[in-house]
N, C-alpha and C positions, 0 to 999 in steps of 0.2 A: 241307393241310400234312401232309407225310409223317411217319410215326411214327418217333420216335427213342427208343432205349432210354435209360433214365436212368443206367444204370451205365457208359455209354460216353462221356458228355459231362461236362465239369466244371460246377460250379454257376455259374460266370461265363458260360459259353456258354449254359446254360439261361436265365439272366436276360436275356441279350442277345436270345435268340429270343423270350422272352415280351414284352420291351419292343418289339421290332420288330412283333410281332403286334398289340400294343396300339396302336401308332402307326398301323398300317394301318387298324384299326377306327375310331380317332378321326377320321382323314381322311375315311372313308366317312360318319361321322355328320355332320361339318361339311358335306360335299358335299350330303348329304340335306337339311340345314336350309336351305342357301342355294339349292338347286336351283330351287324355285319362283320365286324373285326374278329370277334371271338368265335363266331361260328365258322367263318371262312378259314382262319388260320389254326383253328383247333385250340386256341387259348381260351381261358375262362375270364369272366368279367373281373374277378378279383385280382388277377395278375395285371390286367390293364390298369385298373385303378391304382394298384400298388406302384406300378411304373410311373404313372403321372404324379403320384404323391412324392415319390423319391426325387423326381425331376424338380418338382416345386420346392422341396426342401433344399436341394442343392443350389438352385437359382436364388433362393431367398437368403441363403447363408452368405453369399458374396465371398470376398477374399478373406481367408482366415489366416494368412501369413502375417506375422508381426514384422514391422519395419526394423531394420538393423539399427542399433543405437548409434548416434553420430560419434565419430571419432573425436576424442578431446584434442583440442589444439593447445599447444604450449605457447605461452607468451613470455617474453623476457621479463624477468623480475626487475622491477624498477629499483634503482639504488635509492637509499634513504637520503633525502636532501635535508640539510640542516636549515632550520628556519632563519629568516633574516631578523636578527635581533638589533640591527642598527637603528637607533632612533632618528627621526626626522625633526626638523625645527617645528615648533608650535606655530599656530596661526597668530597673526596680529589681531587682537580683539579690540574693537572700539571701546573707549573708556566707559561709555554708558552700559556696555554689556559685560564688563569684566567681572569674573567670578574666580574663586580660588578653591583648590582642593589640597588635602594633605595625603600623601601616599606613604605608607609604612609597611614593614614586614615584621612578623613575629619571629622568634628564634627557636621555635619548637620544630625539630627535624621530623617528627612523626606527623606534624600537621602544619606544613609551611604555607601560611596564609598571607595574602597581600590585602591590606586594608586601605580603602579609598574613602576619605571623609570629606563631606561638603563643608566649606568654611565660610560661604557667603561672598559678599562683594557688592559693588554698586549695581550690577545687573541681576542680582538674585531674584527679584520679582519678575523678571522677564524670562527666566529659565523654565522650559517645559520639562526637560529631562537631562540627566547626566549619565553617560554610558562609559563603562570601564571595560577594557579588554586586556587580558594577560596572554601573551604569547610565550609559551614555555620552551625550555631548551629542547624537549623532545619533539617539538612541532605542533603539539596540541594547543588548543586555545580555550579560554574561558571568558564569558561575558556576564555582566550584571548591569542593572539599570535602576536609577532612582527617578521616580516621576515627581515633578514639582517639589524638589528637595528643600528641606529646611536646614538651618545651621545645625551642625552636629550629627546629621544623618550620615550613615556610612554603609558601605557594602564590602563584603569579604569574598575574595576569590582564591581558589587553590593555586598555589605556585609550586615550585620545585626547590630542591636543596642546592640548586645551581643558580644560573642567571636567568632572569625572566624580564621580558619587555612589557612595560605597562603603558597603555594608551588611554587617556581620558578625554572624552569629547562632550562638550556642552551644546545642547540644542535649544535655541531660543523660541519664544512663542511665535515669531514671524517665520520660522522654518530654517533660519540660518544655523549652520553648524560650525563650531570652532573647536579645533584640537587645542586643548589647554594644558595637556601634560603628555610627554612622551619621553620616557627614560628607561634604561636598563637597570634593574635592581638586582643586586647579588645577595644571596642568602649568607647571613653571618651568624655563626653559632655562639 
């Protein structure tokens, strides 16, 4: 390798020369390692390199088989249980917490709504929320809430054209909850 002065070449050129020299030395080392094999057995270096390359590819590929999909298991179909539409007695509310609601239904079969209207009472200033739940004949439910309700505020829930159970619960500021309404309402056309 001819002598090159450092002040006449850029660092990039010096790096390229160094890497080129390193590459040349590495090829000589590899040739020296494999030389006894291909001269002794009559094989050429390209065949040995190709064999190592194929082995490396096979080992790096790993398992290429796909797992069999799991067999679906059949489970018994549950029978549809009818919801419990039996009302339970309402809670005894202390007189200072008593509030009233009016529950009514409209008569439109295409939109059978249940309307719960807050009517006030002695404890209306102590109510933090009023919750209404409709349990429909098909087992589905609907809920609505009035936060700190005023007299005349209402909520509407979707019912059915059959029987629906309506439960109204009042929650007081101190966290006490009282069931103030629980009845089955039947749709009337």
